[in-house]
Backbone as CSV, one residue per row, in Angstrom:
resi,resn,N_x,N_y,N_z,CA_x,CA_y,CA_z,C_x,C_y,C_z
1,UNK,10.763,-18.542,-24.731,11.588,-17.948,-23.791,10.765,-16.668,-23.279
2,UNK,11.014,-16.305,-21.982,10.261,-15.424,-21.147,11.212,-14.341,-20.796
3,UNK,10.524,-13.311,-20.533,11.172,-11.961,-19.849,10.514,-11.836,-18.415
4,UNK,11.524,-11.802,-17.335,11.040,-11.219,-16.041,11.483,-10.357,-15.359
5,UNK,11.270,-9.617,-14.542,11.687,-8.445,-13.959,11.616,-8.573,-11.990
6,UNK,12.628,-8.242,-11.736,12.598,-7.815,-10.212,13.613,-6.872,-9.736
7,UNK,13.339,-5.815,-8.907,14.272,-4.869,-8.585,14.784,-4.949,-7.367
8,UNK,15.693,-4.234,-6.784,16.159,-4.034,-5.559,16.368,-5.223,-4.889
9,UNK,17.289,-5.781,-5.301,17.947,-7.281,-4.761,18.652,-7.034,-3.417
10,UNK,19.388,-5.938,-3.380,20.098,-5.540,-2.219,20.897,-6.791,-1.605
11,UNK,21.940,-7.253,-2.510,22.246,-8.240,-1.976,23.737,-7.781,-1.156
12,UNK,24.180,-8.375,-0.085,25.404,-8.005,0.572,26.350,-9.287,1.237
13,UNK,26.489,-10.015,0.223,27.205,-11.147,0.633,28.711,-10.965,0.924
14,UNK,29.291,-9.819,0.787,30.686,-9.578,1.113,30.561,-8.162,1.915
15,UNK,29.365,-7.608,2.501,29.038,-6.627,3.294,27.979,-6.826,4.250
16,UNK,28.093,-5.992,5.300,27.373,-6.165,6.592,26.172,-5.211,6.331
17,UNK,25.330,-5.427,5.630,24.040,-4.346,5.433,22.756,-5.200,5.547
18,UNK,22.484,-5.384,6.532,21.174,-6.136,6.799,19.844,-5.356,6.328
19,UNK,18.985,-5.773,5.714,17.816,-5.253,5.303,16.482,-5.409,6.283
20,UNK,16.573,-6.138,7.241,15.604,-6.316,7.971,14.938,-5.157,8.843
21,UNK,15.769,-3.958,8.673,15.236,-2.527,9.277,13.881,-2.297,8.511
22,UNK,13.634,-2.736,7.433,12.541,-2.459,6.465,11.446,-3.546,6.739
23,UNK,11.699,-4.557,7.641,10.616,-5.710,8.140,11.184,-6.919,8.191
24,UNK,10.526,-7.672,8.949,11.189,-9.058,9.198,10.926,-9.959,8.061
25,UNK,10.236,-9.530,6.871,10.121,-10.395,5.889,11.370,-10.258,4.561
26,UNK,12.192,-9.318,5.218,13.745,-9.406,4.605,14.510,-10.468,5.052
27,UNK,14.336,-11.218,6.174,15.041,-12.329,6.649,15.355,-13.141,5.717
28,UNK,16.513,-13.568,5.235,16.905,-14.429,4.389,16.521,-14.301,2.876
29,UNK,16.253,-13.033,2.620,15.446,-12.735,1.346,16.349,-13.146,0.146
30,UNK,17.726,-13.081,0.325,18.357,-13.695,-0.889,18.132,-15.142,-1.191
31,UNK,17.969,-15.855,-0.014,17.411,-17.293,-0.403,16.106,-17.357,-0.807
32,UNK,15.145,-16.608,-0.299,13.820,-16.430,-0.907,14.038,-16.301,-2.563
33,UNK,14.497,-15.092,-2.861,14.770,-14.984,-4.194,15.036,-15.960,-5.108
34,UNK,16.282,-16.807,-4.683,16.766,-17.735,-5.197,15.824,-18.962,-5.403
35,UNK,14.970,-19.331,-4.438,13.943,-20.312,-4.680,12.906,-19.966,-5.534
36,UNK,12.639,-18.811,-5.586,11.562,-18.324,-6.693,11.938,-18.172,-8.142
37,UNK,13.180,-17.516,-8.251,14.012,-17.614,-9.274,14.172,-19.126,-10.250
38,UNK,14.703,-19.868,-9.429,14.942,-21.342,-10.007,13.612,-22.042,-10.165
39,UNK,12.380,-21.838,-9.448,11.138,-21.957,-9.784,10.551,-21.680,-11.147
40,UNK,10.840,-20.513,-11.511,10.169,-19.890,-12.512,11.026,-19.680,-14.062
41,UNK,12.238,-19.632,-13.657,13.324,-18.873,-14.742,14.137,-20.300,-15.277
42,UNK,14.085,-20.330,-16.782,14.956,-21.427,-17.320,15.906,-20.817,-18.087
43,UNK,16.815,-21.845,-18.537,18.035,-21.448,-19.379,17.412,-20.650,-20.581
44,UNK,17.879,-19.836,-20.983,17.401,-18.747,-22.246,16.616,-17.800,-21.994
45,UNK,15.890,-17.727,-20.777,15.012,-16.649,-20.423,15.821,-15.334,-19.986
46,UNK,15.365,-14.268,-19.663,15.923,-13.167,-19.499,15.350,-12.485,-18.016
47,UNK,16.296,-12.104,-17.222,15.619,-11.361,-15.953,16.169,-9.923,-16.105
48,UNK,15.512,-9.100,-15.884,15.722,-7.585,-15.842,15.860,-7.204,-14.377
49,UNK,16.976,-6.524,-13.945,17.129,-6.019,-12.548,17.476,-4.746,-12.450
50,UNK,16.167,-3.936,-12.252,16.502,-2.388,-12.376,16.961,-1.806,-10.931
51,UNK,18.161,-1.876,-10.891,18.758,-1.074,-9.700,18.878,-1.712,-8.375
52,UNK,20.013,-0.943,-7.552,19.975,-1.713,-6.197,20.195,-3.083,-6.146
53,UNK,21.153,-3.631,-6.872,21.418,-4.864,-7.037,22.512,-5.353,-5.719
54,UNK,23.442,-4.499,-5.514,24.387,-4.996,-4.408,24.774,-3.551,-3.668
55,UNK,24.868,-3.900,-2.379,25.390,-2.870,-1.376,26.876,-2.702,-1.392
56,UNK,27.713,-3.344,-2.356,28.927,-3.319,-2.442,29.464,-1.634,-2.804
57,UNK,30.571,-1.103,-2.117,31.014,0.205,-2.435,31.852,0.144,-3.679
58,UNK,32.678,-0.807,-3.849,33.691,-0.998,-5.223,33.408,-2.136,-5.815
59,UNK,33.513,-2.171,-7.256,33.132,-3.117,-8.188,33.967,-4.761,-7.418
60,UNK,35.165,-4.690,-7.024,35.813,-5.763,-6.577,35.030,-6.277,-5.256
61,UNK,34.340,-5.497,-4.554,33.632,-5.991,-3.343,32.276,-6.505,-3.786
62,UNK,31.789,-6.568,-5.014,30.478,-7.144,-5.403,30.600,-8.479,-6.056
63,UNK,31.936,-9.079,-6.142,32.186,-10.363,-6.697,31.062,-11.530,-6.260
64,UNK,31.084,-11.691,-4.775,30.000,-12.482,-4.292,28.522,-12.343,-4.640
65,UNK,28.089,-11.266,-4.891,26.880,-11.001,-5.229,26.623,-11.289,-6.703
66,UNK,27.764,-10.915,-7.741,27.629,-11.311,-9.091,27.666,-12.846,-9.275
67,UNK,28.414,-13.288,-8.293,28.396,-14.925,-8.428,27.090,-15.594,-7.982
68,UNK,26.394,-14.949,-7.072,25.088,-15.241,-6.765,24.116,-15.332,-8.101
69,UNK,24.049,-14.340,-8.708,23.201,-14.098,-9.826,23.755,-14.777,-11.259
70,UNK,24.906,-15.127,-11.138,25.501,-15.570,-12.442,25.262,-17.264,-12.277
71,UNK,25.052,-17.536,-11.155,24.779,-19.071,-10.939,23.337,-19.382,-11.189
72,UNK,22.426,-18.290,-11.257,21.018,-18.673,-11.511,20.841,-18.793,-13.008
73,UNK,19.453,-19.350,-13.435,19.464,-19.677,-14.686,19.021,-18.350,-15.016
74,UNK,18.946,-18.387,-16.812,18.721,-17.113,-17.691,19.716,-16.344,-17.609
75,UNK,19.617,-15.278,-18.648,20.363,-14.085,-18.541,19.963,-12.681,-17.874
76,UNK,20.995,-12.148,-17.581,20.489,-10.975,-16.531,20.985,-9.696,-16.959
77,UNK,20.236,-8.454,-17.054,20.326,-7.335,-17.354,20.246,-6.534,-16.227
78,UNK,21.392,-5.701,-15.943,21.183,-4.804,-14.697,21.287,-3.422,-15.130
79,UNK,20.507,-2.693,-14.387,20.348,-1.096,-14.610,20.854,-0.478,-13.315
80,UNK,21.238,0.703,-13.031,21.642,1.358,-12.204,20.547,1.875,-11.163
81,UNK,20.747,1.637,-9.638,20.057,2.112,-8.586,20.852,3.199,-7.869
82,UNK,20.185,3.644,-6.953,20.877,4.823,-6.100,21.948,4.341,-5.180
83,UNK,21.671,2.998,-4.715,22.740,2.383,-4.002,23.844,1.479,-4.706
84,UNK,23.736,1.611,-5.818,24.855,0.834,-6.553,26.206,1.652,-6.716
85,UNK,26.933,1.967,-5.647,28.011,2.647,-5.398,28.949,2.144,-6.260
86,UNK,29.245,0.680,-6.495,30.117,0.000,-7.152,30.097,0.415,-8.850
87,UNK,29.224,0.937,-9.281,28.633,1.315,-10.730,29.823,2.172,-11.342
88,UNK,30.338,1.772,-12.436,31.493,2.618,-13.013,30.990,2.727,-14.531
89,UNK,31.888,2.669,-15.248,31.682,2.852,-16.798,31.452,1.479,-17.454
90,UNK,30.628,1.398,-18.566,30.283,0.306,-19.181,31.291,-0.467,-19.480
91,UNK,32.502,0.041,-19.974,33.544,-0.631,-20.602,33.990,-1.319,-19.343
92,UNK,34.332,-0.454,-18.228,34.915,-1.265,-16.987,34.245,-2.397,-16.468
93,UNK,32.915,-2.220,-16.207,32.134,-3.162,-15.639,32.115,-4.631,-16.837
94,UNK,31.865,-4.293,-18.033,32.106,-5.456,-19.043,33.432,-6.013,-18.812
95,UNK,34.265,-5.452,-18.813,35.560,-6.094,-18.313,35.711,-6.729,-17.453
96,UNK,34.998,-6.391,-16.253,35.111,-7.107,-14.697,34.263,-8.399,-14.988
97,UNK,33.237,-8.177,-15.633,32.521,-9.469,-16.018,33.308,-10.636,-16.989
98,UNK,34.052,-10.021,-17.753,34.800,-11.040,-18.585,36.014,-11.639,-17.656
99,UNK,36.555,-10.881,-16.826,37.589,-11.332,-16.318,37.008,-12.263,-15.262
100,UNK,35.844,-12.248,-14.681,35.328,-13.339,-13.708,34.451,-14.312,-14.378
101,UNK,34.417,-14.374,-15.707,33.717,-15.231,-16.447,32.179,-15.384,-16.108
102,UNK,31.849,-14.088,-15.801,30.073,-13.718,-15.543,29.745,-13.664,-17.021
103,UNK,29.204,-14.583,-17.729,28.747,-14.633,-19.243,27.426,-14.378,-19.447
104,UNK,26.764,-14.269,-18.453,25.151,-14.330,-18.538,24.687,-12.976,-18.023
105,UNK,25.471,-12.209,-17.766,25.117,-10.670,-17.093,25.679,-9.533,-18.091
106,UNK,24.660,-8.338,-18.322,25.064,-7.276,-19.042,24.302,-6.022,-18.451
107,UNK,24.757,-4.892,-18.655,24.360,-3.665,-18.229,23.453,-2.952,-19.159
108,UNK,22.369,-2.206,-18.653,21.678,-1.295,-19.468,21.974,0.028,-19.123
109,UNK,22.620,0.775,-19.807,23.188,2.091,-19.458,23.449,2.662,-20.669
110,UNK,22.926,3.748,-20.908,22.792,4.374,-22.285,22.508,3.660,-23.522
111,UNK,22.106,2.484,-23.389,22.002,1.665,-24.422,20.465,0.910,-24.338
112,UNK,20.188,-0.128,-24.975,18.874,-0.933,-24.926,19.267,-2.388,-25.182
113,UNK,18.264,-3.308,-25.207,18.251,-4.541,-25.409,16.980,-5.133,-26.119
114,UNK,17.360,-5.840,-27.270,16.223,-6.566,-27.680,15.864,-8.073,-27.292
115,UNK,14.763,-8.213,-26.425,14.546,-9.384,-25.699,13.267,-9.912,-26.194
116,UNK,13.224,-11.039,-26.682,11.737,-11.557,-27.088,10.902,-10.847,-27.791
117,UNK,11.461,-9.910,-28.788,10.589,-9.284,-29.456,10.138,-7.773,-28.840
118,UNK,10.762,-7.589,-27.565,10.490,-6.316,-26.781,11.916,-5.577,-26.964
119,UNK,11.836,-4.292,-26.774,12.922,-3.435,-26.917,12.999,-2.809,-25.363
120,UNK,14.199,-3.501,-24.611,14.313,-2.641,-23.111,15.223,-1.525,-23.137
121,UNK,14.549,-0.310,-22.603,15.427,0.765,-22.501,15.022,1.289,-21.000
122,UNK,15.921,2.362,-20.461,15.808,2.821,-19.123,16.893,3.433,-18.592
123,UNK,16.875,3.938,-17.429,17.761,4.678,-16.651,17.310,4.873,-15.384
124,UNK,18.512,5.424,-14.382,17.959,5.352,-12.761,17.089,6.013,-12.655
125,UNK,16.998,7.362,-13.204,16.049,8.190,-12.614,16.513,8.794,-11.336
126,UNK,15.464,9.760,-10.731,15.840,10.432,-9.568,14.671,10.915,-8.933
127,UNK,14.844,11.733,-7.677,13.744,12.038,-6.680,12.981,12.908,-7.829
128,UNK,11.391,12.678,-7.414,10.647,13.437,-8.113,10.387,14.727,-7.487
129,UNK,10.676,15.823,-8.389,10.711,17.155,-7.691,10.375,18.219,-8.762
130,UNK,10.459,19.526,-8.212,9.829,20.702,-9.041,11.201,21.304,-9.430
131,UNK,10.818,22.101,-10.598,12.022,22.807,-11.250,12.840,23.741,-10.488
132,UNK,12.279,24.120,-9.325,12.924,25.092,-8.469,13.939,24.405,-7.619
133,UNK,13.716,23.114,-7.368,14.290,22.147,-6.289,15.931,22.188,-6.980
134,UNK,16.633,21.823,-6.072,18.062,21.484,-6.570,18.255,20.123,-7.038
135,UNK,17.415,19.268,-6.864,17.454,18.086,-7.354,17.062,17.908,-8.794
136,UNK,16.496,19.100,-9.177,15.749,18.835,-10.725,17.122,18.990,-11.719
137,UNK,18.084,19.304,-11.456,19.562,19.307,-12.364,19.866,17.868,-12.652
138,UNK,19.616,16.788,-11.496,20.063,15.428,-11.538,18.832,14.945,-12.137
139,UNK,17.566,15.106,-11.873,16.498,14.648,-12.493,16.475,14.915,-14.043
140,UNK,16.853,15.849,-14.464,16.967,16.461,-15.734,17.949,15.168,-16.616
141,UNK,19.291,15.286,-15.919,20.245,14.460,-16.321,19.746,13.087,-16.610
142,UNK,18.991,12.501,-15.769,18.586,11.136,-15.876,17.571,10.824,-17.041
143,UNK,16.822,12.027,-17.186,15.773,11.815,-18.292,16.403,11.885,-19.518
144,UNK,17.630,12.690,-19.651,18.590,12.709,-20.665,19.184,11.398,-21.071
145,UNK,19.603,10.706,-20.175,19.830,9.345,-20.164,18.855,8.436,-20.603
146,UNK,17.610,8.497,-20.097,16.678,7.580,-20.866,16.502,8.076,-22.370
147,UNK,16.446,9.348,-22.668,16.436,9.606,-24.085,17.781,8.895,-24.999
148,UNK,18.828,8.862,-24.158,19.961,8.295,-24.863,19.859,6.722,-24.998
149,UNK,19.071,6.183,-24.042,18.520,4.709,-24.295,17.587,4.690,-25.496
150,UNK,16.806,5.364,-25.448,15.742,5.341,-26.567,16.244,5.491,-28.007
151,UNK,17.163,6.457,-27.991,17.692,6.755,-29.205,18.661,5.840,-29.562
152,UNK,19.266,5.089,-28.788,19.999,3.784,-29.062,19.154,2.673,-29.695
153,UNK,18.149,2.627,-29.154,17.212,1.491,-29.380,16.732,1.782,-31.023
154,UNK,16.242,3.166,-30.912,15.987,3.504,-32.462,16.768,3.342,-33.606
155,UNK,17.972,3.415,-33.231,19.252,3.295,-33.897,19.499,1.744,-34.216
156,UNK,19.088,0.840,-33.651,19.558,-0.376,-33.450,18.320,-1.498,-33.917
157,UNK,17.378,-0.993,-33.585,16.108,-2.079,-33.513,14.947,-1.522,-34.330
158,UNK,13.940,-2.329,-34.952,12.761,-1.892,-35.523,11.899,-0.926,-34.652
159,UNK,11.540,0.073,-35.193,10.666,1.033,-34.396,9.283,0.601,-34.044
160,UNK,8.997,-0.386,-34.960,7.577,-1.017,-34.529,7.570,-1.741,-33.444
161,UNK,8.642,-2.213,-33.000,8.643,-3.138,-31.726,8.377,-2.564,-30.634
162,UNK,7.496,-2.974,-29.520,7.142,-2.485,-28.352,8.516,-2.005,-27.470
163,UNK,8.560,-0.818,-26.836,9.770,-0.404,-26.139,9.053,-0.477,-24.556
164,UNK,9.693,-0.763,-23.805,9.487,-1.008,-22.055,10.393,-0.153,-21.601
165,UNK,10.040,0.490,-20.481,10.891,1.209,-19.766,11.333,0.792,-18.404
166,UNK,12.257,0.759,-18.018,12.844,0.581,-16.554,13.611,1.409,-16.000
167,UNK,13.046,2.060,-14.843,13.654,3.266,-13.908,13.601,2.836,-12.520
168,UNK,14.685,3.189,-12.205,14.920,2.612,-10.562,13.947,3.527,-9.493
169,UNK,13.984,4.814,-9.912,13.337,5.620,-8.997,11.900,5.675,-9.758
170,UNK,10.597,5.859,-8.608,9.456,6.033,-9.353,9.236,7.453,-10.000
171,UNK,8.752,7.460,-11.415,8.531,8.494,-11.934,7.884,9.700,-11.374
172,UNK,6.792,9.374,-10.369,6.150,10.236,-9.489,5.718,9.556,-8.382
173,UNK,5.210,10.370,-7.286,4.699,9.574,-6.243,3.267,10.159,-5.974
174,UNK,2.437,9.257,-5.108,1.102,9.601,-4.764,1.013,10.861,-4.343
175,UNK,1.857,11.465,-3.190,1.530,12.560,-2.493,2.487,13.765,-3.130
176,UNK,3.197,13.412,-4.445,3.925,14.668,-4.876,4.234,14.522,-6.297
177,UNK,3.000,15.169,-7.131,2.992,15.129,-8.526,3.140,16.415,-8.910
178,UNK,4.312,16.704,-9.565,4.459,18.135,-10.015,3.615,18.266,-11.536
179,UNK,3.500,19.488,-11.724,2.451,19.841,-12.854,3.270,19.291,-14.178
180,UNK,4.540,19.252,-14.377,5.113,18.687,-15.486,5.946,17.729,-14.960
181,UNK,6.138,16.561,-15.561,7.018,15.317,-15.414,7.668,15.064,-16.389
182,UNK,8.941,15.328,-16.627,9.907,15.172,-17.790,9.673,13.498,-18.303
183,UNK,9.686,12.648,-17.067,9.765,11.292,-17.679,8.715,10.888,-18.313
184,UNK,7.425,11.385,-17.864,6.166,11.137,-18.481,6.330,11.529,-19.837
185,UNK,6.669,12.820,-20.131,6.635,13.354,-21.498,7.572,12.342,-22.489
186,UNK,8.686,12.226,-21.959,9.809,11.314,-22.648,8.904,9.929,-23.025
187,UNK,8.190,9.219,-21.959,7.700,8.011,-22.446,6.448,8.207,-23.443
188,UNK,5.774,9.277,-23.167,4.747,9.302,-24.234,5.040,10.068,-25.619
189,UNK,6.124,10.683,-25.727,6.867,11.258,-26.944,7.273,9.912,-27.706
190,UNK,7.722,8.906,-27.138,8.064,7.651,-27.801,7.577,6.471,-27.770
191,UNK,6.059,6.808,-27.328,5.240,5.698,-27.612,5.255,4.591,-26.705
192,UNK,5.794,4.657,-25.281,6.284,3.739,-24.622,4.843,3.566,-23.611
193,UNK,4.567,2.307,-23.483,3.221,2.247,-22.850,3.572,1.291,-21.396
194,UNK,4.585,0.947,-21.169,4.876,0.011,-19.827,6.248,0.777,-19.213
195,UNK,6.038,0.907,-18.003,7.203,1.393,-17.426,7.220,0.604,-15.716
196,UNK,8.272,0.087,-15.633,8.523,-0.516,-14.162,9.585,-0.021,-13.459
197,UNK,9.314,0.083,-12.039,10.277,1.019,-11.206,10.072,0.382,-9.808
198,UNK,11.286,0.599,-8.959,11.476,0.025,-7.739,11.646,1.028,-6.915
199,UNK,12.690,0.812,-5.937,13.415,2.056,-4.950,12.517,1.826,-3.775
200,UNK,11.107,1.617,-3.774,10.474,1.998,-2.549,10.240,0.606,-1.693
201,UNK,10.295,0.655,-0.340,10.401,-0.478,0.490,9.564,-0.109,1.705
202,UNK,8.975,-1.270,2.271,8.321,-1.202,3.355,7.063,-0.245,3.520
203,UNK,7.129,0.695,4.528,6.184,1.566,4.570,5.875,2.543,3.200
204,UNK,7.296,2.659,2.433,6.959,3.526,1.280,6.341,3.085,0.161
205,UNK,5.922,1.757,0.387,4.873,1.160,-0.729,3.657,1.787,-0.842
206,UNK,3.356,2.424,0.182,1.808,3.245,0.235,2.154,4.577,-0.635
207,UNK,3.369,4.954,-1.131,3.420,6.092,-1.954,3.543,5.636,-3.386
208,UNK,3.431,4.304,-3.804,3.776,4.106,-5.051,2.327,4.226,-5.957
209,UNK,2.476,4.644,-7.214,1.357,4.854,-8.206,1.495,3.601,-9.054
210,UNK,0.420,2.712,-9.185,0.374,1.613,-10.255,-0.798,1.791,-11.086
211,UNK,-0.676,1.208,-12.135,-1.743,0.792,-13.030,-1.748,1.943,-14.280
212,UNK,-2.699,2.031,-15.114,-2.602,2.764,-16.244,-2.689,4.307,-16.217
213,UNK,-1.950,5.052,-16.499,-2.154,6.518,-16.452,-1.834,7.159,-17.820
214,UNK,-2.803,7.597,-18.119,-2.630,8.249,-19.691,-2.234,7.463,-20.587
215,UNK,-2.623,6.170,-20.926,-1.779,5.284,-21.785,-0.916,4.545,-21.196
216,UNK,-0.110,4.856,-20.330,0.965,4.211,-19.682,0.726,3.427,-18.445
217,UNK,1.266,1.975,-18.563,1.243,1.198,-17.277,2.328,1.251,-16.525
218,UNK,1.941,1.734,-15.077,3.239,1.729,-14.216,3.119,0.545,-13.310
219,UNK,4.204,-0.012,-12.936,3.991,-1.277,-12.006,5.340,-1.086,-11.167
220,UNK,5.077,-1.056,-9.779,6.113,-1.319,-8.705,6.953,-2.527,-8.691
221,UNK,8.185,-2.763,-8.630,8.849,-4.209,-8.849,9.928,-4.295,-7.717
222,UNK,9.827,-3.444,-6.757,10.879,-3.569,-5.437,10.688,-5.024,-5.201
223,UNK,11.569,-5.746,-4.684,11.507,-7.136,-4.335,10.722,-7.378,-3.159
224,UNK,10.916,-6.804,-2.126,10.159,-7.050,-0.869,8.425,-6.743,-1.592
225,UNK,8.098,-5.812,-2.129,6.840,-5.461,-2.646,6.329,-6.875,-3.395
226,UNK,7.249,-7.408,-3.950,6.969,-8.516,-4.693,6.773,-9.881,-4.038
227,UNK,7.160,-9.621,-2.696,7.451,-10.863,-1.804,8.415,-11.640,-2.186
228,UNK,9.717,-10.998,-2.822,10.841,-11.698,-3.417,10.572,-12.706,-4.661
229,UNK,9.702,-12.197,-5.327,9.254,-13.181,-6.320,9.603,-12.401,-7.537
230,UNK,9.338,-12.973,-8.949,9.618,-12.415,-9.924,8.356,-12.319,-10.841
231,UNK,8.270,-11.126,-11.383,7.089,-10.930,-12.304,7.533,-11.199,-13.942
232,UNK,6.646,-12.125,-14.303,6.718,-12.168,-15.766,6.200,-11.140,-16.777
233,UNK,7.094,-10.664,-17.696,6.407,-9.491,-18.560,5.745,-10.119,-19.719
234,UNK,4.526,-10.010,-19.885,3.869,-10.459,-21.204,3.548,-9.555,-22.197
235,UNK,3.308,-9.990,-23.094,2.829,-9.268,-24.568,2.052,-8.009,-23.960
236,UNK,2.154,-6.868,-24.382,1.369,-5.684,-24.190,0.225,-5.395,-24.869
237,UNK,-0.758,-4.763,-24.061,-2.085,-4.599,-24.771,-2.069,-3.105,-25.072
238,UNK,-2.211,-2.697,-26.494,-2.466,-1.285,-26.689,-3.686,-0.574,-26.392
239,UNK,-4.690,-1.371,-26.119,-5.928,-0.816,-25.762,-6.202,-0.416,-24.325
240,UNK,-5.045,0.307,-23.759,-5.099,0.824,-22.513,-5.947,2.235,-22.136
241,UNK,-6.346,2.399,-21.149,-7.155,3.502,-20.575,-6.278,4.653,-20.283
242,UNK,-6.833,5.921,-20.727,-6.193,7.055,-20.601,-6.312,7.720,-19.066
243,UNK,-6.751,7.312,-18.187,-7.281,7.692,-16.683,-7.144,6.420,-15.759
244,UNK,-6.459,6.700,-14.558,-6.472,5.772,-13.692,-6.924,6.336,-12.453
245,UNK,-7.501,5.474,-11.643,-8.119,5.945,-10.318,-7.134,5.059,-9.307
246,UNK,-6.641,6.012,-8.572,-5.687,5.359,-7.389,-5.901,6.030,-6.054
247,UNK,-6.280,5.452,-5.001,-6.214,6.343,-3.707,-7.046,7.544,-3.642
248,UNK,-8.345,7.434,-4.583,-9.103,8.655,-4.693,-8.873,9.795,-5.214
249,UNK,-7.649,9.442,-6.150,-7.225,10.386,-7.110,-7.429,10.088,-8.479
250,UNK,-7.715,11.146,-9.502,-7.681,10.701,-10.815,-6.265,11.513,-11.309
251,UNK,-5.718,10.838,-12.028,-4.370,11.867,-12.608,-4.636,11.560,-14.221
252,UNK,-4.122,12.707,-14.888,-4.388,12.822,-16.250,-3.148,13.565,-16.661
253,UNK,-2.646,13.488,-18.276,-1.486,14.422,-18.595,-1.604,14.685,-19.752
254,UNK,-1.416,15.908,-20.055,-1.302,16.419,-21.468,-0.097,15.638,-21.971
255,UNK,-0.073,15.645,-23.748,1.048,15.038,-24.414,2.318,15.543,-24.085
256,UNK,2.541,16.870,-23.515,3.614,17.348,-23.203,4.086,16.996,-21.812
257,UNK,3.441,16.175,-21.315,3.772,15.751,-19.826,3.367,16.512,-18.706
258,UNK,2.743,17.518,-19.109,2.099,18.505,-18.009,0.810,17.819,-17.449
259,UNK,0.385,18.131,-16.181,-0.850,17.375,-15.545,-1.995,18.171,-16.110
260,UNK,-2.982,17.382,-16.533,-4.169,18.053,-17.218,-5.339,18.157,-16.019
261,UNK,-5.292,17.125,-15.037,-6.102,16.966,-14.080,-5.742,16.259,-12.780
262,UNK,-5.675,16.778,-11.426,-5.629,15.819,-10.499,-6.823,16.306,-9.486
263,UNK,-7.715,15.541,-9.424,-8.950,15.587,-8.777,-9.137,14.759,-7.662
264,UNK,-9.006,15.114,-6.207,-9.260,14.281,-5.316,-11.058,14.120,-5.053
265,UNK,-11.198,12.883,-4.959,-12.756,12.583,-4.880,-13.224,12.664,-3.344
């Protein structure tokens, strides 16, 4: 069985929210996702969906969007994005799934999942910011949610298993890297070597940082960035590099999450 990931489906079967403002490639994007999904995913596989699944404002408005993914093969795990206004409590959302016979869907929210020998943890995240910024309180709360997810994993599963983090927001951006990054420290403290994130669309793709940074591999998985295809998550390689070269900049971090070096060449 396999594990796949794709973020930012932005489904809107019951709402009028076209995504083509981000580019012509968004036209009929749900059909593109469906075709690629059916081609790759088999019953028993798992698909991780890290945020911005539906444009619905309320849970009841999201039914057609849930019906869409429920009809596709595999098990689905959703985590929260900034546009998932329909998101409520885990209890209420699971009750909604049960009432509508959506039996191959669940939610990553202050919990964790064991899938194919990998432990999936995560949180929504928030805007990458500095401690004096008003957004930092939200960022700190989201980092605490990531810690709760990891703590749940540690209490339920073998700690020797690889943990993979899924965060909707980028942990940092190419043009805005604070000296200390809470999410980086949390990942390093828990020996997490891979982190997948979304949120960025169209021209914002240029702000993404991908690759191995101080032993952690980062990958942007917004649906339009992937051309509305799914990425299969393979077994990790622990022999990763501690530095990554990206857009003429070296990034390196201390074990506490503070930046050790950022040198523009």
